[in-house]
C-alpha positions as CSV (number, residue, x, y, z in Angstrom):
1,M,129.6,83.5,84.6
2,A,132.8,82.6,86.6
3,G,134.7,85.2,84.6
4,L,132.1,87.8,85.3
5,L,132.2,87.1,89.0
6,A,136.0,87.3,89.1
7,A,135.8,90.7,87.4
8,V,133.2,91.9,89.8
9,A,135.3,90.9,92.8
10,A,138.3,92.6,91.3
11,V,136.7,96.0,90.8
12,A,134.7,96.3,94.1
13,A,136.0,96.4,97.6
14,A,132.8,96.6,99.5
15,G,129.0,95.9,99.3
16,I,127.2,93.5,97.1
17,L,129.9,93.4,94.4
18,A,132.7,92.7,96.9
19,A,131.5,89.3,98.0
20,P,133.8,86.2,97.5
21,A,132.9,84.2,94.4
22,S,131.3,81.4,96.3
23,L,128.4,80.8,93.9
24,A,126.7,77.5,94.7
25,A,125.2,75.2,92.1
26,Q,121.8,76.7,92.6
27,S,119.9,79.4,90.7
28,P,119.6,82.9,92.0
29,V,116.0,82.3,93.0
30,E,117.0,79.2,94.9
31,A,119.9,81.0,96.6
32,V,117.5,83.8,97.7
33,R,115.0,81.2,99.0
34,A,117.7,79.5,101.1
35,Y,118.8,82.9,102.4
36,R,115.2,83.7,103.4
37,E,114.7,80.4,105.1
38,A,117.9,81.0,107.2
39,H,117.2,84.7,107.9
40,G,113.5,85.1,108.0
41,A,113.4,86.6,111.5
42,E,116.1,89.0,110.7
43,I,114.4,90.2,107.5
44,L,111.2,90.9,109.5
45,A,113.2,92.7,112.2
46,E,114.8,95.0,109.7
47,Y,111.4,95.7,108.1
48,R,110.0,96.5,111.5
49,E,112.7,99.1,112.0
50,L,111.9,100.8,108.7
51,L,108.1,100.8,109.3
52,A,108.6,102.5,112.7
53,L,109.9,105.7,110.9
54,P,106.9,108.1,110.3
55,N,106.8,108.9,106.6
56,V,103.9,111.3,105.8
57,A,105.2,113.6,103.0
58,S,104.2,116.8,105.0
59,D,106.4,115.7,107.9
60,S,109.7,116.9,106.6
61,A,111.9,115.6,109.5
62,G,110.3,112.2,109.3
63,V,110.6,112.0,105.6
64,W,114.3,112.9,105.8
65,R,114.9,110.2,108.4
66,N,113.4,107.6,105.9
67,A,115.5,109.0,103.1
68,E,118.7,108.8,105.0
69,Y,118.0,105.3,106.2
70,L,117.4,104.1,102.7
71,R,120.5,105.9,101.3
72,D,122.7,104.3,104.0
73,R,121.2,100.9,103.3
74,L,121.9,101.2,99.6
75,D,125.4,102.5,100.3
76,G,126.1,99.4,102.5
77,L,125.1,97.2,99.5
78,G,127.7,98.7,97.2
79,F,125.5,101.3,95.5
80,A,126.7,104.8,94.8
81,A,123.8,106.3,96.8
82,E,122.9,110.0,97.4
83,L,120.0,112.3,98.1
84,L,118.8,114.4,95.3
85,T,117.1,117.6,96.5
86,L,114.9,120.4,95.4
87,P,113.9,123.3,97.7
88,G,110.9,122.6,99.9
89,T,110.3,119.1,98.8
90,P,111.3,115.6,100.0
91,P,114.5,114.2,98.6
92,V,114.8,111.5,96.0
93,V,117.1,108.6,97.1
94,F,119.2,107.8,94.1
95,G,121.5,104.8,93.7
96,Q,123.6,103.3,91.0
97,L,125.2,99.8,90.9
98,R,127.5,99.0,88.0
99,V,128.0,95.4,87.0
100,P,131.0,94.8,84.8
101,G,130.0,93.2,81.5
102,A,126.3,94.1,81.9
103,T,124.7,95.4,78.7
104,R,121.4,96.4,80.1
105,T,120.3,98.8,82.9
106,L,117.2,98.2,85.0
107,A,115.7,101.3,86.8
108,L,113.7,100.5,89.9
109,Y,111.1,103.0,91.2
110,V,109.7,102.8,94.7
111,H,108.1,105.6,96.8
112,Y,108.9,105.7,100.5
113,D,106.3,108.2,101.7
114,G,102.9,107.1,103.1
115,Q,99.4,108.4,103.3
116,P,98.4,110.7,106.3
117,V,96.7,108.9,109.1
118,D,93.8,109.3,111.5
119,T,95.1,107.4,114.5
120,A,91.6,106.9,115.9
121,G,90.9,104.4,113.2
122,W,93.9,102.2,113.9
123,T,94.0,99.1,116.2
124,H,97.6,99.9,116.9
125,G,99.7,103.0,116.3
126,P,100.4,103.5,112.6
127,W,104.2,103.5,113.2
128,E,104.1,100.8,115.9
129,P,104.6,97.7,113.6
130,T,102.6,94.8,115.1
131,L,102.7,91.2,114.0
132,Y,99.6,89.0,113.8
133,T,99.2,85.3,113.3
134,R,96.7,85.9,110.5
135,S,94.7,88.9,109.2
136,M,92.5,90.6,111.8
137,E,89.5,89.7,109.6
138,A,90.5,86.0,109.7
139,G,90.7,86.0,113.5
140,G,94.5,86.6,113.8
141,E,96.0,87.4,117.1
142,P,99.0,89.7,118.0
143,R,102.2,87.8,118.6
144,P,105.9,88.8,119.2
145,F,108.2,89.2,116.2
146,P,110.2,86.0,115.8
147,E,113.7,85.5,117.3
148,P,116.6,84.5,115.0
149,G,116.3,80.9,114.0
150,E,112.5,80.8,114.7
151,A,110.3,79.5,111.9
152,V,108.3,82.2,110.1
153,D,104.7,81.5,109.0
154,P,103.9,83.1,105.6
155,E,100.4,83.8,106.7
156,W,101.5,86.2,109.4
157,R,100.6,89.9,108.8
158,I,102.5,93.0,109.8
159,Y,100.3,96.0,110.5
160,A,101.7,99.5,110.1
161,R,101.4,102.5,107.8
162,S,103.1,101.8,104.4
163,A,103.4,98.1,105.3
164,G,101.8,97.4,101.9
165,D,102.1,100.7,100.1
166,D,104.9,101.2,99.5
167,K,107.7,100.1,101.8
168,A,107.1,96.4,101.1
169,P,109.5,96.4,98.1
170,F,112.3,97.4,100.4
171,A,111.7,94.4,102.7
172,A,112.0,92.1,99.6
173,L,114.7,93.9,97.6
174,F,117.3,94.5,100.3
175,P,117.4,90.8,101.4
176,V,117.8,89.8,97.8
177,L,120.8,92.0,97.4
178,D,122.2,90.7,100.8
179,A,121.8,87.1,99.5
180,F,123.5,87.9,96.2
181,R,126.4,89.5,98.1
182,D,126.7,86.5,100.4
183,E,126.6,84.0,97.6
184,G,128.7,85.9,95.2
185,I,125.9,86.3,92.7
186,A,126.1,89.4,90.4
187,P,123.0,90.9,88.9
188,T,122.9,90.6,85.1
189,S,122.0,94.2,84.7
190,N,123.3,97.5,85.9
191,L,120.9,98.9,88.4
192,L,119.4,102.4,89.0
193,V,117.3,103.0,92.1
194,F,115.0,106.0,92.2
195,L,113.0,106.4,95.5
196,E,110.5,109.2,95.7
197,G,109.3,110.9,98.8
198,E,106.0,112.6,97.8
199,E,104.1,110.1,95.7
200,E,101.2,110.1,98.1
201,A,101.1,113.9,97.9
202,G,100.6,113.7,94.1
203,S,104.3,113.8,93.0
204,P,104.2,117.5,92.3
205,R,107.9,117.8,91.7
206,L,108.6,114.4,90.1
207,G,108.7,115.8,86.6
208,E,111.3,118.4,87.7
209,Y,113.4,115.8,89.4
210,L,113.4,113.6,86.2
211,A,114.2,116.6,83.9
212,R,117.0,117.8,86.1
213,H,118.7,114.4,86.3
214,R,117.7,113.0,83.0
215,G,121.4,112.6,82.0
216,R,121.8,110.1,84.7
217,L,118.6,108.3,83.9
218,D,118.9,107.9,80.1
219,E,120.9,104.7,80.4
220,A,117.8,102.8,81.7
221,D,116.4,100.3,79.3
222,I,113.3,99.8,81.3
223,W,111.6,101.1,84.5
224,L,110.2,98.6,86.9
225,F,107.7,100.2,89.3
226,L,107.7,98.2,92.5
227,D,104.3,99.4,93.8
228,G,100.8,98.2,94.3
229,P,99.0,94.9,95.2
230,V,98.8,91.7,93.2
231,H,95.6,90.6,91.5
232,P,92.4,90.4,93.6
233,T,92.4,86.6,93.3
234,G,95.8,86.6,95.0
235,R,97.6,85.6,91.8
236,P,100.9,87.3,90.9
237,L,100.4,90.3,88.6
238,I,102.3,92.4,86.1
239,T,100.7,95.4,84.5
240,F,101.9,97.5,81.6
241,G,100.0,100.7,81.8
242,V,97.7,103.0,83.8
243,R,94.9,105.4,83.0
244,G,95.3,109.1,82.9
245,V,93.1,111.5,84.8
246,T,91.5,114.9,84.6
247,A,88.5,116.6,86.1
248,L,85.9,119.4,85.5
249,S,83.6,121.3,87.9
250,V,80.3,122.4,86.2
251,T,78.0,124.9,87.9
252,V,74.7,125.9,86.4
253,Y,72.6,128.9,87.5
254,G,69.0,129.8,88.2
255,P,67.9,133.0,90.1
256,T,70.4,135.3,91.7
257,R,69.2,134.1,95.1
258,P,67.2,131.2,96.5
259,L,63.5,131.6,96.0
260,H,60.4,130.2,97.8
261,S,59.3,127.2,95.8
262,G,55.6,127.9,96.5
263,H,55.8,131.5,95.2
264,Y,58.1,130.9,92.3
265,G,57.8,127.1,91.5
266,N,56.8,126.4,87.8
267,W,58.2,129.8,86.9
268,A,61.8,130.2,87.9
269,P,64.3,127.7,86.3
270,V,65.5,125.1,88.8
271,P,69.3,124.5,88.7
272,G,69.1,121.0,90.0
273,M,66.7,120.0,87.2
274,M,68.8,121.8,84.6
275,L,72.0,120.1,85.7
276,S,70.3,116.7,85.8
277,R,69.2,117.0,82.2
278,L,72.7,118.2,81.2
279,L,74.4,115.3,82.9
280,A,71.9,112.8,81.5
281,S,72.7,114.0,78.0
282,M,76.3,113.0,78.4
283,K,75.8,109.2,78.9
284,D,73.2,106.7,77.9
285,E,71.7,103.9,80.0
286,T,74.3,101.4,78.8
287,G,77.1,103.5,80.1
288,R,78.3,104.8,76.7
289,V,79.5,108.4,76.8
290,L,77.5,110.5,74.3
291,V,80.0,113.3,74.0
292,D,80.9,113.5,70.3
293,G,84.4,112.2,69.6
294,F,85.0,110.9,73.2
295,Y,86.3,107.5,72.0
296,D,87.9,108.6,68.7
297,T,91.5,108.9,69.9
298,V,91.7,105.5,71.8
299,E,94.9,103.7,70.9
300,P,93.9,100.1,69.9
301,L,95.5,97.1,71.6
302,G,98.2,95.1,70.1
303,A,98.0,91.3,69.6
304,E,99.9,90.5,72.9
305,E,97.7,92.9,74.9
306,R,94.5,91.4,73.4
307,A,95.8,87.9,74.3
308,A,96.6,89.0,77.8
309,L,93.1,90.5,78.2
310,D,91.5,87.3,76.9
311,A,93.5,85.2,79.4
312,L,92.5,87.2,82.5
313,P,90.5,85.3,85.2
314,D,86.8,86.1,85.2
315,T,86.2,87.8,88.6
316,D,83.2,90.0,87.6
317,P,80.4,87.7,89.0
318,E,82.1,87.5,92.4
319,L,82.8,91.2,92.4
320,M,79.2,92.1,91.4
321,R,77.9,89.9,94.3
322,E,80.3,91.6,96.7
323,L,79.2,95.1,95.6
324,G,75.4,94.2,95.3
325,L,75.3,95.0,91.6
326,A,72.6,93.4,89.4
327,R,74.0,95.1,86.3
328,T,77.2,96.8,85.1
329,E,77.8,99.5,82.5
330,G,78.9,98.2,79.1
331,A,77.7,94.6,79.7
332,P,78.6,92.1,78.5
333,E,82.1,93.6,78.4
334,S,84.2,92.8,81.5
335,L,85.6,95.2,84.0
336,A,89.1,94.7,82.4
337,E,87.7,95.6,79.0
338,R,85.9,98.7,80.3
339,L,89.1,100.0,81.8
340,L,90.6,100.2,78.3
341,L,88.1,103.0,77.4
342,P,88.0,106.5,78.7
343,S,85.3,107.1,81.4
344,L,83.1,110.0,82.5
345,T,82.0,109.9,86.1
346,V,79.9,112.1,88.2
347,K,82.0,112.3,91.4
348,G,79.6,114.6,93.3
349,L,76.5,116.7,93.1
350,A,75.4,119.7,95.2
351,S,72.3,121.9,95.1
352,G,70.3,123.0,98.1
353,N,69.9,120.7,101.1
354,V,68.5,117.2,101.8
355,G,67.3,115.4,104.9
356,P,66.4,117.5,108.0
357,L,67.9,120.6,106.4
358,T,65.7,120.5,103.4
359,R,63.9,123.8,102.7
360,N,61.1,124.8,100.3
361,V,63.3,126.8,98.0
362,I,64.6,126.9,94.5
363,P,68.4,127.0,94.9
364,A,70.4,129.6,93.1
365,E,72.8,127.1,91.6
366,A,73.8,123.5,91.2
367,T,77.3,122.0,90.8
368,A,78.6,118.7,89.5
369,E,82.2,117.4,89.9
370,L,83.1,115.3,86.8
371,G,86.0,112.9,86.6
372,I,87.5,111.7,83.4
373,R,89.8,108.7,83.2
374,L,91.9,108.6,80.1
375,V,93.5,105.7,78.1
376,E,96.4,105.5,75.7
377,G,95.9,108.0,72.9
378,N,93.7,110.4,74.9
379,D,94.9,114.0,75.7
380,P,93.4,115.6,78.8
381,D,92.9,119.0,77.2
382,H,91.2,117.4,74.2
383,L,88.7,115.5,76.2
384,E,87.9,118.5,78.3
385,D,87.4,120.5,75.1
386,L,84.9,117.8,73.9
387,V,82.9,117.9,77.1
388,E,82.8,121.7,76.9
389,A,81.6,121.5,73.2
390,H,78.8,119.1,74.4
391,I,77.8,121.5,77.1
392,R,77.6,124.3,74.5
393,A,75.6,122.1,72.2
394,Q,72.9,121.8,74.9
395,G,72.4,125.5,74.8
396,Y,74.8,126.7,77.5
397,H,77.0,129.7,77.5
398,I,80.3,128.8,79.2
399,V,82.0,131.1,81.7
400,R,85.1,130.7,84.0
401,D,83.8,132.8,86.9
402,D,80.4,133.4,88.4
403,P,78.3,135.4,85.9
404,D,77.4,139.0,86.5
405,L,73.9,140.3,86.1
406,E,74.5,141.4,82.5
407,S,75.6,137.9,81.5
408,R,72.6,136.3,83.3
409,L,70.2,138.6,81.4
410,A,71.9,137.9,78.1
411,H,72.1,134.1,78.2
412,P,69.2,131.8,79.3
413,R,71.6,129.0,80.2
414,I,75.0,129.6,81.8
415,A,77.5,127.0,82.9
416,K,80.7,127.8,84.8
417,V,83.3,125.2,83.8
418,E,86.5,125.0,85.9
419,R,89.2,122.7,84.6
420,Q,91.2,121.0,87.3
421,G,94.1,119.7,85.3
422,G,95.5,116.2,84.9
423,Y,97.8,114.0,82.9
424,P,97.6,111.4,80.1
425,A,97.6,107.6,80.3
426,A,100.6,105.5,79.6
427,R,100.9,102.0,78.3
428,T,104.1,100.0,77.4
429,D,104.1,97.7,74.4
430,M,104.1,94.1,75.6
431,S,106.0,92.9,72.5
432,L,109.2,94.8,73.3
433,P,112.1,92.4,73.8
434,V,113.1,93.8,77.2
435,V,109.4,93.5,78.4
436,R,109.3,89.9,77.2
437,S,112.4,89.3,79.3
438,V,110.7,90.7,82.4
439,V,107.7,88.5,81.8
440,A,109.8,85.4,81.3
441,A,111.7,86.1,84.5
442,A,108.5,86.6,86.5
443,R,107.2,83.3,85.1
444,Q,110.2,81.5,86.6
445,V,108.6,82.3,90.0
446,A,104.9,82.6,89.3
447,G,104.5,80.1,86.5
448,D,101.1,79.9,84.8
449,E,99.6,81.8,87.7
450,L,101.0,85.0,86.5
451,V,98.3,87.5,85.4
452,L,99.2,90.1,82.7
453,V,97.1,93.2,82.7
454,P,97.5,95.7,79.8
455,T,96.2,98.7,81.8
456,L,95.2,99.3,85.5
457,G,92.1,101.3,86.3
458,G,93.9,103.7,88.5
459,S,96.1,106.6,87.6
460,L,99.6,107.7,88.3
461,P,102.1,109.9,86.4
462,L,103.7,107.0,84.5
463,Y,103.7,109.1,81.4
464,L,106.6,111.1,82.8
465,F,108.7,108.0,82.3
466,T,107.2,106.6,79.1
467,D,106.7,109.9,77.3
468,G,109.0,112.2,79.2
469,L,112.0,109.9,79.3
470,G,111.0,107.8,76.3
471,K,111.4,104.5,78.2
472,P,109.2,101.5,78.7
473,A,107.7,101.0,82.2
474,V,106.2,98.0,83.8
475,I,104.5,97.7,87.2
476,V,105.6,94.7,89.2
477,P,103.5,94.7,92.4
478,I,104.0,92.3,95.4
479,A,101.6,93.4,98.2
480,N,98.5,91.4,99.1
481,A,95.3,92.7,97.5
482,D,93.7,93.1,101.0
483,D,96.5,95.2,102.4
484,N,94.2,98.1,103.3
485,Q,96.5,100.6,101.6
486,H,95.7,104.2,102.4
487,A,93.3,103.0,105.1
488,P,93.6,102.2,108.8
489,D,95.2,98.9,109.7
490,E,97.3,98.8,106.6
491,N,99.2,95.5,106.5
492,I,101.4,93.1,104.5
493,R,101.1,89.4,104.3
494,V,104.6,87.9,105.0
495,G,104.2,85.4,102.2
496,N,103.9,88.3,99.8
497,L,107.3,89.5,100.9
498,W,108.7,86.0,100.3
499,Y,107.1,86.0,96.8
500,G,108.6,89.5,96.2
501,M,112.1,88.3,97.2
502,E,112.0,85.4,94.6
503,L,110.5,87.7,92.0
504,F,113.1,90.4,92.4
505,A,115.9,87.7,92.4
506,A,114.6,86.5,89.0
507,L,114.4,90.0,87.6
508,L,117.9,91.0,88.8
509,A,119.3,87.8,87.3
510,M,117.2,87.7,84.1
511,E,118.9,86.9,80.8
């Protein structure tokens, strides 16, 4: 280790790799903890500065200010940092840190953009970071940010847009790199940093960025996604996959115009009834999807994934009580087990009016918006094909546009199906040696409290990394589960930042 540090000092003149080799007889995690205890107020002050920068993806000027701030911060830490650009889209902040002697490269993904805001729903301005003594729900009160040397309570909350999703990793990662520099600690891996600026807008150009700069990304051995909240119980979490997503809009037709239900009831087909029967044919009362072949391409779990699933805490009873549910689909399977199967959901229904606007009519049409969540092994187009085949099997002629009179007269049942696009699921094999190293490093900090989840229920384009780049990807979240991400009064619990610092220290120094 001493030889590595000497080599590091010899090749770098500034930044994290230029610090004097003053490594104390303490672990990297202990060194970072000591740094945090000495500089807690300064860490929060820096985070306050970053949170004050508006970062909605549609605000080009604001996004660029964020990107330049992050580039300059990485540059000051010894990274070769730059802004990667494509016309008409927020830049990617890219940084590289070479560690002499390192034989592994960690790639860190974070997004720096935030969700749009309705300021009317916020207690304070979304970009006016405000410190509270506890969460608002727990009766916390606003208080000033601490002065240097003042003790920091881990139960404090900072309220601001992106406080939890997804600027929190910066407030944990940068101080770790500061501490490593001050203590002469070198990471054990080369580092790539990839910071995206339009994740909350759906990452429309992410694939293009990755393809254009693939030559610079191929050296990564694993991607660590520093995004999302910990387990709902508050326990530390690592997850190894996400579900994919696609969607269909289905419209069925009755008469060419709305008809008086008294004059034409019992004679003219009723689109709402037709659609109800069609949807009911797709799923039984237990929640099993009845579309032929819907489950056939599901990739089975490996032994380690099954063991992780069996070890998950049982939070279903508490969640059912919170949500007022007397039953769940697929019982007795748990929520975590159900997330490992593709799902078919009716997201919305429309036909005629309800409430005070109800009229005595037979509407001309009825529409359902269907959502499909995919798991490893599923292809979006294939599952859409299966749903369409099921619709045809119920006697429907499928069209892509509203039918003309000739089509209406030729086919007793017509369904317009509009495919809305999507992407596949992704899941990383937990038995890979580099993945086991990540888990072992996290256990140094989290111990037996660490929760390993094979797949999250939500969706994000992780497949661009696992399939597109051919690299394993692991999600390593640090934000509190009640951070109100995407909602008014988004927040971060300070103790979660402290956990993140120790976790990142362990990951950057893992064997």
